[in-house]
BADREN-134194 format. One record per residue (C-alpha): x, y, z. Coordinates in steps of 0.05 Angstrom, whole numbers, plus 5000, padded with zeros to 4 digits. Example, Ala and Ser with C-alpha at 12.3 -4.5 7.8 and 13.67 -1.06 7.14 Angstrom:
residues 2
NODE   xx   yy   zz
NODE 5246 4910 5156
NODE 5273 4979 5143
This chain:
residues 338
NODE   xx   yy   zz
NODE 8077 4859 2440
NODE 8113 4853 2372
NODE 8141 4784 2355
NODE 8214 4807 2360
NODE 8206 4839 2428
NODE 8244 4784 2463
NODE 8306 4793 2420
NODE 8360 4843 2436
NODE 8407 4875 2386
NODE 8457 4818 2391
NODE 8401 4768 2378
NODE 8378 4807 2317
NODE 8448 4808 2289
NODE 8453 4732 2301
NODE 8386 4724 2264
NODE 8413 4763 2204
NODE 8477 4721 2206
NODE 8436 4657 2206
NODE 8401 4677 2142
NODE 8467 4693 2109
NODE 8498 4627 2133
NODE 8438 4588 2105
NODE 8448 4620 2037
NODE 8522 4603 2039
NODE 8508 4531 2058
NODE 8457 4524 2002
NODE 8508 4549 1951
NODE 8564 4504 1979
NODE 8521 4442 1983
NODE 8496 4455 1912
NODE 8567 4440 1889
NODE 8559 4369 1913
NODE 8484 4355 1917
NODE 8439 4375 1860
NODE 8370 4400 1883
NODE 8341 4375 1950
NODE 8339 4446 1978
NODE 8277 4431 2019
NODE 8313 4371 2051
NODE 8372 4415 2070
NODE 8327 4467 2100
NODE 8289 4417 2142
NODE 8353 4385 2168
NODE 8380 4454 2187
NODE 8314 4472 2221
NODE 8320 4408 2263
NODE 8392 4425 2280
NODE 8376 4496 2303
NODE 8317 4470 2344
NODE 8358 4415 2377
NODE 8316 4362 2342
NODE 8330 4299 2302
NODE 8307 4274 2233
NODE 8288 4212 2196
NODE 8304 4216 2122
NODE 8263 4168 2079
NODE 8279 4155 2006
NODE 8296 4101 1956
NODE 8370 4081 1949
NODE 8414 4125 1906
NODE 8387 4193 1924
NODE 8451 4215 1960
NODE 8422 4215 2030
NODE 8487 4192 2061
NODE 8529 4240 2020
NODE 8483 4298 2038
NODE 8489 4284 2113
NODE 8565 4277 2110
NODE 8569 4342 2069
NODE 8525 4380 2118
NODE 8570 4357 2176
NODE 8630 4381 2137
NODE 8598 4450 2124
NODE 8583 4455 2199
NODE 8654 4434 2219
NODE 8624 4382 2266
NODE 8647 4312 2281
NODE 8610 4261 2238
NODE 8598 4189 2257
NODE 8563 4136 2215
NODE 8529 4075 2244
NODE 8507 4021 2195
NODE 8447 3988 2227
NODE 8444 3913 2216
NODE 8403 3856 2247
NODE 8462 3833 2289
NODE 8481 3902 2316
NODE 8482 3906 2392
NODE 8466 3966 2437
NODE 8539 3968 2461
NODE 8561 3975 2388
NODE 8527 4043 2390
NODE 8537 4069 2460
NODE 8604 4037 2476
NODE 8626 3985 2526
NODE 8669 3974 2587
NODE 8733 3934 2579
NODE 8782 3906 2631
NODE 8847 3945 2626
NODE 8913 3932 2662
NODE 8951 3994 2684
NODE 9022 4002 2658
NODE 9077 3987 2709
NODE 9028 3955 2758
NODE 8989 3891 2761
NODE 8925 3928 2778
NODE 8866 3922 2733
NODE 8807 3968 2724
NODE 8746 3976 2681
NODE 8752 4028 2626
NODE 8694 4055 2584
NODE 8708 4057 2510
NODE 8661 4106 2476
NODE 8619 4083 2417
NODE 8601 4121 2354
NODE 8543 4156 2388
NODE 8595 4204 2417
NODE 8595 4253 2358
NODE 8559 4316 2336
NODE 8524 4291 2273
NODE 8504 4217 2277
NODE 8481 4181 2214
NODE 8439 4120 2230
NODE 8440 4087 2162
NODE 8380 4042 2150
NODE 8358 4052 2222
NODE 8300 4004 2215
NODE 8345 3944 2198
NODE 8362 3930 2271
NODE 8316 3901 2326
NODE 8280 3947 2375
NODE 8329 3929 2430
NODE 8385 3962 2391
NODE 8342 4019 2365
NODE 8326 4036 2437
NODE 8400 4049 2450
NODE 8389 4117 2417
NODE 8330 4138 2461
NODE 8368 4165 2521
NODE 8419 4200 2478
NODE 8367 4234 2435
NODE 8325 4258 2494
NODE 8375 4271 2550
NODE 8441 4282 2512
NODE 8477 4230 2554
NODE 8492 4156 2557
NODE 8488 4116 2622
NODE 8534 4056 2627
NODE 8540 4015 2692
NODE 8506 4072 2731
NODE 8554 4125 2705
NODE 8529 4183 2661
NODE 8571 4203 2602
NODE 8547 4270 2572
NODE 8545 4279 2497
NODE 8577 4340 2466
NODE 8528 4391 2437
NODE 8504 4404 2385
NODE 8480 4333 2376
NODE 8439 4313 2316
NODE 8414 4243 2298
NODE 8396 4232 2225
NODE 8366 4163 2211
NODE 8355 4139 2140
NODE 8302 4090 2116
NODE 8287 4055 2051
NODE 8211 4057 2039
NODE 8208 4002 1986
NODE 8246 3944 2018
NODE 8210 3920 2080
NODE 8237 3848 2085
NODE 8283 3841 2144
NODE 8264 3908 2174
NODE 8238 3927 2243
NODE 8192 3988 2243
NODE 8213 4039 2296
NODE 8168 4038 2358
NODE 8120 4097 2362
NODE 8155 4123 2425
NODE 8220 4127 2387
NODE 8189 4157 2325
NODE 8161 4212 2369
NODE 8233 4230 2390
NODE 8247 4251 2318
NODE 8226 4322 2305
NODE 8219 4313 2230
NODE 8208 4257 2180
NODE 8237 4284 2116
NODE 8219 4253 2048
NODE 8277 4252 1999
NODE 8244 4249 1930
NODE 8270 4235 1860
NODE 8303 4294 1825
NODE 8271 4329 1766
NODE 8293 4314 1695
NODE 8339 4375 1691
NODE 8369 4359 1759
NODE 8381 4287 1740
NODE 8417 4309 1676
NODE 8462 4354 1718
NODE 8475 4297 1767
NODE 8494 4250 1711
NODE 8543 4302 1682
NODE 8576 4327 1745
NODE 8586 4261 1780
NODE 8620 4228 1721
NODE 8670 4283 1706
NODE 8728 4295 1753
NODE 8735 4294 1829
NODE 8681 4321 1875
NODE 8693 4392 1898
NODE 8720 4407 1967
NODE 8671 4440 2016
NODE 8692 4497 2062
NODE 8661 4500 2131
NODE 8614 4559 2141
NODE 8592 4548 2213
NODE 8627 4528 2277
NODE 8604 4494 2340
NODE 8599 4557 2383
NODE 8557 4593 2330
NODE 8509 4535 2324
NODE 8497 4535 2399
NODE 8485 4610 2396
NODE 8435 4602 2339
NODE 8398 4548 2379
NODE 8390 4597 2436
NODE 8366 4654 2391
NODE 8314 4610 2356
NODE 8281 4594 2422
NODE 8277 4668 2441
NODE 8234 4686 2381
NODE 8164 4702 2405
NODE 8102 4675 2372
NODE 8034 4708 2374
NODE 7983 4671 2417
NODE 7938 4663 2356
NODE 7993 4628 2317
NODE 8006 4582 2376
NODE 7932 4567 2377
NODE 7934 4549 2303
NODE 7989 4498 2315
NODE 7952 4468 2374
NODE 7887 4463 2334
NODE 7923 4425 2279
NODE 7952 4376 2328
NODE 7888 4366 2368
NODE 7847 4356 2304
NODE 7889 4293 2289
NODE 7862 4255 2349
NODE 7803 4212 2327
NODE 7773 4205 2397
NODE 7766 4280 2410
NODE 7708 4326 2394
NODE 7754 4371 2352
NODE 7769 4315 2302
NODE 7734 4322 2235
NODE 7698 4263 2205
NODE 7755 4246 2156
NODE 7803 4241 2215
NODE 7758 4190 2249
NODE 7754 4153 2183
NODE 7828 4151 2165
NODE 7868 4154 2230
NODE 7871 4107 2289
NODE 7909 4156 2333
NODE 7940 4224 2325
NODE 7996 4269 2348
NODE 8013 4286 2420
NODE 8035 4352 2452
NODE 8107 4341 2428
NODE 8081 4354 2358
NODE 8057 4424 2379
NODE 8126 4439 2408
NODE 8160 4415 2344
NODE 8115 4456 2299
NODE 8126 4520 2339
NODE 8202 4511 2344
NODE 8206 4491 2271
NODE 8165 4552 2251
NODE 8212 4598 2289
NODE 8273 4569 2254
NODE 8238 4570 2187
NODE 8223 4644 2195
NODE 8295 4660 2215
NODE 8324 4622 2156
NODE 8278 4664 2111
NODE 8304 4728 2142
NODE 8246 4743 2189
NODE 8239 4747 2264
NODE 8164 4740 2265
NODE 8126 4674 2258
NODE 8064 4667 2214
NODE 8014 4611 2203
NODE 8050 4599 2136
NODE 8113 4579 2176
NODE 8070 4530 2215
NODE 8044 4500 2150
NODE 8115 4495 2122
NODE 8137 4448 2178
NODE 8070 4413 2193
NODE 8080 4355 2145
NODE 8150 4334 2168
NODE 8127 4342 2240
NODE 8062 4303 2234
NODE 8072 4250 2180
NODE 8107 4200 2227
NODE 8062 4215 2286
NODE 7997 4197 2252
NODE 7974 4124 2249
NODE 7931 4113 2187
NODE 7875 4062 2188
NODE 7863 4003 2141
NODE 7810 4045 2107
NODE 7863 4098 2092
NODE 7909 4047 2062
NODE 7852 4019 2020
NODE 7834 4088 1994
NODE 7907 4107 1982
NODE 7905 4162 2034
NODE 7972 4179 2067
NODE 7989 4220 2128
NODE 8009 4278 2082
NODE 7940 4276 2049
NODE 7908 4281 2118
NODE 7951 4341 2136
NODE 7933 4376 2071
NODE 7859 4365 2086
NODE 7870 4393 2156
NODE 7898 4457 2126
NODE 7832 4465 2087
NODE 7786 4456 2148
NODE 7827 4489 2203
NODE 7810 4563 2208
NODE 7869 4610 2209
NODE 7871 4664 2262
NODE 7845 4733 2244
NODE 7901 4782 2236
């Protein structure tokens, strides 16, 4: 069965449109953000897979501006939450207040929605608040609803949480619990720009007002694209390749190579396999294809796995990161025969 067999003509047209939209977004965002095309692509992959992202980078790399600009291009509601040590869960989800009805003396409890009720949620410095407050995001990210006083309040879709972290300043931070990290589809590294890019940044940001961005995608189209991405079929051998990569990260299993047992204390769970396959489908569609290859799996493997692998003390001593481990896995994991 060919990989596109599950897509009808309307789906194929939607796939072509998605490729065109991605190119438009890249051009539009390039008017505001210099470089960072891989970051944009990974955020869009997460959006079209109904996932969430952590963006990690040093201050001043325009993480917040990029997220706000993406929301503007998508014509979605954008909410920003600044995470601080004194932030409470109700500051995110909302709270009930006692309200008196006009013209009567009757009082009733009214729920006032918090900033979680948006389409694109920026959790700025998400690791600066205690786990109790971080956990306020868990239900929303997994179930797309918030429960207050036994009442469920659904969140409007699409719903995308983008949390930012500063990797160099650890004082006064609270690392996200592993269960919450696993809810994020990708961990995206926002790196320094190249020399030429930094020259362009210095010139364009100090001369005149920033350009106005025009939306290129609406809410209904995003929901349609999310449906089409899931309908893309993947060959069983490619699925097996993704599963082998995830299983090889578990030190206690027979499939784990020696360097995994040496450098990891635990590995990725089944959710990593799901994220790799969904991400590979969206990656292929953004590149104008409706078939998924092992190269698509490799393109998304690092952002999927890097926050799901716990490195050992030996790895830290030897300067081995989760990305190094994934690169080594690519070398030792046999690709399927075509």
